[in-house]
C-alpha positions in Angstrom: 3.2 -5.8 17.1 4.5 -5.8 13.5 8.2 -6.5 12.8 10.2 -3.8 10.9 10.7 -4.5 7.2 13.9 -6.1 6.1 16.2 -4.2 3.7 15.6 -7.0 1.1 11.8 -6.6 1.3 12.1 -2.8 1.1 14.3 -3.0 -2.0 11.9 -5.4 -3.6 8.9 -3.2 -2.9 10.7 -0.1 -4.3 11.7 -2.1 -7.4 8.0 -2.9 -7.9 7.2 0.7 -8.5 6.6 2.0 -4.9 8.5 5.1 -4.0 9.9 6.2 -0.6 8.0 9.1 0.9 10.2 12.1 1.7 10.5 12.8 5.4 8.8 9.6 6.5 9.6 5.9 6.8 6.7 5.2 4.3 6.1 4.1 0.7 3.6 5.4 -1.8 2.2 4.4 -5.2 -0.4 5.8 -7.5 -2.8 3.4 -9.2 -4.8 4.5 -12.2 -7.8 2.5 -13.3 -10.2 2.7 -16.3 -12.9 4.6 -14.5 -14.2 5.4 -11.0 -16.1 2.0 -10.6 -12.9 0.1 -11.3 -10.9 2.2 -8.8 -13.6 1.8 -6.2 -13.9 -2.0 -6.8 -10.2 -2.3 -6.3 -10.3 -0.3 -3.1 -13.1 -2.6 -1.8 -11.0 -5.7 -2.5 -8.0 -4.1 -0.7 -10.2 -3.1 2.2 -11.2 -6.7 2.8 -7.5 -7.7 3.2 -6.7 -4.6 5.2 -9.4 -5.4 7.7 -8.5 -9.1 7.9 -4.9 -8.2 8.5 -5.8 -5.2 10.8 -3.5 -3.0 8.7 -5.1 0.0 7.0 -3.6 2.1 4.2 -3.7 5.9 3.9 -5.3 6.4 0.6 -6.8 9.2 -1.5 -9.2 8.6 -4.4 -10.1 11.1 -7.2 -12.2 9.6 -9.9 -10.1 6.8 -11.4 -6.8 7.5 -9.5 -6.0 6.1 -6.1 -2.8 7.3 -4.3 -1.7 5.0 -1.5 0.7 5.6 1.4 1.8 2.7 3.6 3.5 2.8 6.9 2.9 1.2 10.3 2.1 3.7 12.9 2.6 1.3 15.8 6.3 1.1 15.0 6.8 4.5 13.4 7.9 3.1 10.1 7.7 0.4 7.5 6.9 -3.1 8.6 6.4 -6.6 7.1 2.6 -5.7 7.0 3.3 -2.8 4.6 5.3 -5.2 2.3 2.5 -7.7 2.5 -0.2 -5.2 1.7 1.8 -3.6 -1.1 2.2 -6.9 -2.8 -1.5 -7.7 -2.4 -2.4 -4.2 -3.9 -0.1 -4.8 -6.9 -1.6 -8.3 -7.5 -5.2 -7.0 -7.2 -4.4 -4.2 -9.6 -3.2 -6.7 -12.2 
């Protein structure tokens, strides 16, 4: 099972543009790309890591915008896996 996120990691993620979700121990971020193909390509890259790490995001795609929510359902809140996936998403988005 995943370990809960540290306060330091949570602060770092929030300082990187992720925001706390009201009423949940979760974070979210909106990514906007040049067009649908770029958004879908990014989602495909993220999906490879999500599957490899067995940690899948909640995400919503409309045209060139992808809104992502991260939380770890197994522990009922944020975990180290959420921080890891958030950092990977940011890196892949450039």
